[in-house]
N, C-alpha and C positions, 0 to 999 in steps of 0.2 A: 552496463551488462553486456554481454561475449554472443553477437548473433550466431557465430559458428557453435555455441555451447547450447544452442536452444532450438529446439524443433518447433516453437510454437509458430505461426505465421497470421498474418495480416491480408486478406483477400483483396486486390482491387480490381472492381468489376465497371466496366464503360459501357454507356449504353447507347444506343444509336437505333438506326431502323432500315429496313431494306430499301427505304426511296430516294436513297442518293445512290445508289449504283458502288459497284465492287469497286472501282478503283476509290472510291470514298472512304470505306470501310477499311479496306488495307490502309489506307494512310491514317484511319482513326487509331486500330491495331496499331500499328507500327509509333505514332505519338504518345499511346499508353505504355506503351513498353519503355518508351525514353524516359517518359517522367518515370515510372517504376526506378526503372537502373539510377536515376540520377538520386530518388529519393533515399535509395539503398547505400547511395556511396556518397551521402552527404555528412555523414559524420554527424548529425543530430537524433537520427531515429534509431529507437535501440531495438527495435524487430525488423527482420525482414516482413518485406511485402513481396505479394507474391502475386504475378499478373493472371488473369483470367481473361479467355476470349472476348470479345464485344458480344451483349446482349441484343439482340435485334426482334426478339418475339417474345409472346408471353410465356409459351412454353419455354424458352431459353432462359427467362428470368427465373420462373420457377425450379427450373432443372438446379441451374446454378445455386440458387439461396437455399434449396435443399439438401445442398451437396454441401455447401457450407455448413450446416445444422450438422450433418453425419460427419462430418471431419473434425475429429478430436483436437488437432493441431491447427486449426483454424480460430482464433478467437474474436476474430470481428470482421465486420467489412469495411472496407471504402466503394463508394458511389461515387462516379463522376459520368455527367451527360455532357459528351464531346460535341454531339449532336442534338439536335430536337429530337427527344423519345419520348414518345405518346406514354402519359403516366399510366392510362389503363392496364397497359400491359404488364406493367410492376404491382397492380393490384394483388393478384393470387398470391405471389412470392413475398411480397415485403408482410402478407399475414402470417405467412408461415415461418418467418425469419425468426430465430431464435436467439441471435448471438448479435451483439452492440456494432450497431451501424454508424460510421462517418459521413455524411454529407461533405463533398472536395467542393468547392465552388471556385472552380478555375480555368483557364483556358491554356491552351498550347502555345500560342503565341503572346509574348508580353505587349509588344507597340501592333498598332494600326499601323499597316503600311499604306500610308496615307497615297501615295501617287500611281500605287499599284493595285489597290482592293479592287477586287470585282466579285461577281456575285457567285462565282466558286469558292473563291477564299470564305464568302460569308456563309455559303452553304454549309464548310466544313466545320468553322468557327463558330459554333451557336451556344456554346455554354452558357451566355449571358441569360438567353431566355432557356434553352434545353434545361438548366439546373431551376427555373426558377417552375417548370412544370413538374420535375421531381419531387420539389419542395414541396408543392399545393396537395400532391398526392400524400407525402409522408403525413402532413400536416390534417390532411383529412382523415387518414387512418389513425391517427392520433399515434403517430409511430414515435418514439423518444429516439433521438441522435443526436450528434454533435455537427454543428454546420461549422465548414472552416472556408473563409473566403480570402482569396488573394493568388499572387502567381506564384506556383508551385517551386520556384527557385528562392525566393525570399525565407531567410530565418526565421521571421514570425510564424507562415505558414508551415514548417517543418517541424517548430516546435511545439505547434496546438498540436499537429500529428500525433509526434511522442507523445505527449500530454495523455491524449485519449487512449493513446497504445497501451501505457503504463497503467492507465485504468480499467483497460480491459483485459489485461495481463493479470490485473489483481483479479477481476471478477471472474475469470474463467479458472484462478487457482482457489477462487471463495468454493466454486462446486462441489469438490472433492476434499475440501478443509476438511479433518477432524482434528477436533479440540478434547483433549482429554483435560478431566475437572476432578485432579488428584485431591481426594477430600470433598469437604463442603464447602458451602460458603462460611463467609464469616458471620459469625449468629446476631441476628436482627438487624442485619445490613439490608437497607431496601434496594440500592440501586445497582448492586452486585448482582440481584438476583434477575428474573424476567425469563420468559416464554420461549423455552429452546426450540420449540414446533414450530413457534412464528418463525424465529430466526432462521430458522432451516429452510422452511417454506419461500422466504425473504432471499436470501443471502445464499443458500445450498450447503452451505456449513453444516455440520452435526456437532454436537456438545454431549459429551456422556460421562457419567461419574465414576471413579475409579477407587478403588479402597488403596487407602498407603501403603497396606501390607503388600498391595502387588507388584506395588514401585519397590519395596524394600526387598523383595526376592531377588531383584535385579542387582541392587546394590550390593546386597551380601555377597552374589555372586562373583563380584569383581574381584581379580587378584592382585596381589600385594606388587606383582610385578608392575601391574599396567598402573596401578596408585603412582609408584616410582616416578614410573616414564612422565606421566602427566604433571608430579610436582616438579620435573627436571624444567620443562614446558612452563610453568608458572615463573619460573627461575630467570628464564630467560626473557619472558614478555614484560615482566611484573617487577618492581621495587618491591624486596619483603625485607621492612626494617625491622621488624623482630622475629629469630630464628630461634628463640628459646624451644625447648622440647613441647611444653603446654603448646603454643602458636604453632608448631610443625604439625604437631597430633592434629589440630583443629583443621589446619590446610590439607592434610591427608586425609581426613574423614569427609571435607569438601572435594576434592579430587574424583575419592570412590562414588561420593552422591552423584556428579557428575557424569562420570562415566556410565552409570547404573542409567540414570536417568534419558542419558541420551541413547543406550539401548533399547531402554522401556519405550520410546519416543519411535525410532526405527522399526521397531518389531510390530507396533502398531496403526505405523504409517499417520502419526501425529505430524499435524503443523505447528498447532500451539498446545499451550500446557497452562492448569493453575493452580495453586498451594495456596494453603491456608496456616498460619501460624496456630491454628486451636485443633490441628490435627495434623500430628508429626509422629505417631505410634510406632516405634521402630526405628526412628531417624535421630542420629544424634543432635543436629541441628537443624536449622531452619535451612532448607536450600539455597542460601545467597548466591554465592561465587558461581553455582551450578548455573543459575538460570540467570544471572547475568551473561556467562557466557554463551549460552544457548542460544538466548537473545541475538547475539552478534553473531551469531549463525544463520540467523532467519527467523527461528519460532518464534510464535506468539505467544506470548506472557500473560498473564494478571495475577495481582497477587489475590488474598484474600477471596478465592473461588470466583473471581472478576472474569466470566467468560467472556464476555462482550468485549472488553477491552484488548483481553488475548487476540481475538480474532481479528481486531481492528491495525492491532500492532503488525499481526503476518500480513493482513492485505496491505498495509502501508510499505511495510520491508518488503514485499515483491515489487511495487512499484518503485521504490526508491533504488533498486537495483542499477549498480552504476551510476548514479549521481554521486556527488561530494556533500561529504555530511552525515549524519548519523540518525538514527531515528530509535527510542526508544519508551519503555515503558516509565509513565510520569504520575507524581502527585501534586498538587500545590498543598505543600506541608505549612509555612509559614510565612507571614506578611514583616515588612519593612515599611511602617506608616509613617514615616517623616514628612509632612506636608510638601507638596511639589516634587517629591523624589521618591515617591512610592513603589516599591518593588515587591517582587513575588520569589521565594526561598522554594524552588520546586525538588523534591529528594524523595526517597521512598528506607522504607529500613534499610534494604541491604540491594534490593532488584532493579539499578540502573542499568542500562546497558552502556559498555565500555565502548562503542561507536560513537558515541557522542564525547568523550575524552576530548578535551585540548591537550594533554600532556601525557606522558606514560603513567599509569595507575599506578598506585601502590596495594599492594595485597596484606589487608590486615587483620586483625582477629579482635574483638571486641564484646564483651557482654550484650546480649541484645536488650534487657530488659523487662521482656513479653514472650511467651512461649512456654517458659520453663524448660530451656534446652539448653545444650551447652552454647558457650560463645562462638559464633559462627564468622568462618571467612567471609570476605568481601573486597572488592574493586572499591578505594575510593580516589575520587578526583573531580576537579570542577570541568563545566563545559562551556567551550570556548563563546564568547562576543560574538554576534551577530543575527539577522533577522532568522527568526524560525516560528513556529505554530505548535498549537495546541491544539488536539482533536479529542472528543469523547462522542462514543455512540449509545445515545440510550434509549429504551423502550419505554412507550408511553400507553400500551394496552392494545389501543388503535393501529399503531404503526410505530416506524424508527426515524429516530431522529440523529443526526450529525450535527454536532456542535463545531464550530472551526473557531478559533482566536487568534490572529496573527500577534506575534511579541516580536522583541527587540532584546535578544539577550547580551546581558551585559557580566562584565567580572566582578566579582563580589567586592564589597567596599572595601574588605580587610581579609589577612587569612583566617580559616577555620580549623585551628588546629585541632580542638577539642571537639569535632563532628564527625564522626567517623563512617562518613554515607556521600556517596556519590550524589554530584547537586549542580543543579543549574540555576541561575538567577534570571528574571526576565521581569521588564516593564509591559504590561499589556498594554493593545492597542485597543483605541484610537486613546485611552489614557485608564487609569488603574482605576478608578469610580466606575466608568460608563464600562468595561469590559466585565468586571466583576458582577456588576449587578446585571448585567445583561446573561451573563453567564447563568447564573443563577435564576434567573427569572425562566430563561429555558429549559434549565431542570440538568444543567450539565454535572457530569459526575465529579468527584473528587481525584478518581482515576483519570487519567487520558495519557494518548500519546502524543510524546514531545517530537518535532523533526527540523532538523534542518537542512534536510534534502530533499522535501517536497514544499510545494506551492499551494494557496488555495486551492488554484486550478485543477489541479490534480484530483484533490478531496470531492471538488464540485464534477467533475465529470465522473467520478464514481457513484457522485448521491443521484447522477441522473440516469446512467446504466443499471443502478440498483432500485430505479424510482422509490427515493425516500427525500424526506423531505432535510434540506440542509440551513443551517443558521451560521452565518458568517458575522462575526466580529472583528472588525478591521476600522482602517483611518476613514 
């Protein structure tokens, strides 16, 4: 993520009081600015942190936290008590704070100056108990926040701040996220349904249905010249093994769908979408290639009307900006159950994001076998080995649950020449039997979001901000 391309910021608020005099307060402000400057330059933190003047009274606390609420570019607040900051003066402001909160428990100096330490030094550097006072009132008010402890120049501290900022950025995105449900749910399927009003109340995003005919208008409006230009891009980006007239017609139809879908999504300011192979009236084929490429641009996607996974994918795409590794819509498709070597083959009919491709994908055309439409184009590839995780968001009637399984992706045992789908192979942690049992017991969906860019702590911070249950299946 390039900070210069993002208007979003995190506010850094330092607490103190008038008790210590102007000289000390000037030093508090200078030290806080030094910390902010260093954090912004450290190369670990993805978003700019903006210093705010030191707060010393209840009125100042309330004013700055209300200003944070009102500023659309402020996605969260970092609070640090340089000195002792009486916590009752924070009550009114914290009760009104609507942005995510991180409590940074650090101090300006790394070491105690053993030979020279005096009471002036002690009065200035009181984070050890100033932050405890602040921590108490947050707990007393039942304020959800992340607490990061340690020296502000340490990598671990900076990394934890970045993890939280990414979750806060995703939460900010969720407040205005719009998901277009093109067509309806796959008939008789339970887990992809859910209460959209409850989701909007909890997460902020809206989900609304759109007839396929509304998309078809955009697809039909695409010019042949636009199609030809995009097909040339395909030829540069992917290997196309079959350039027969029939195959190229399917690829051109896919290009037309992609352009039309992108225009539809842009005009509606949508951040994600769903499709279903049971509702394709007016389309020549299921939008496989289009869905893959739109995911790679950052759109959320869910197959068969799965709006919760579409929203979760968008959320995780936002969190993963600038990090190595890809993030994709996924499905546990089939198993390898050789004793002691159990594996999961993850794939979908068509829609796996090429950000998780290990090598240059091939662009292929094959019959789908379901849906009753023309053979669709799709990108085919393997995903690389390495640490990964799968996440599933489900609704349980009285709330939402985020289920996360850490996995180890591995190379396929053999080539898969007859499987025309993008895929990943992984070993669930702690082991196949435990992981699959816990996933099923927790109600995890067959659809998930697969990522090699994010770690469990990213999703844990997001779950905390959203105030939802998280179930982690790991070692």
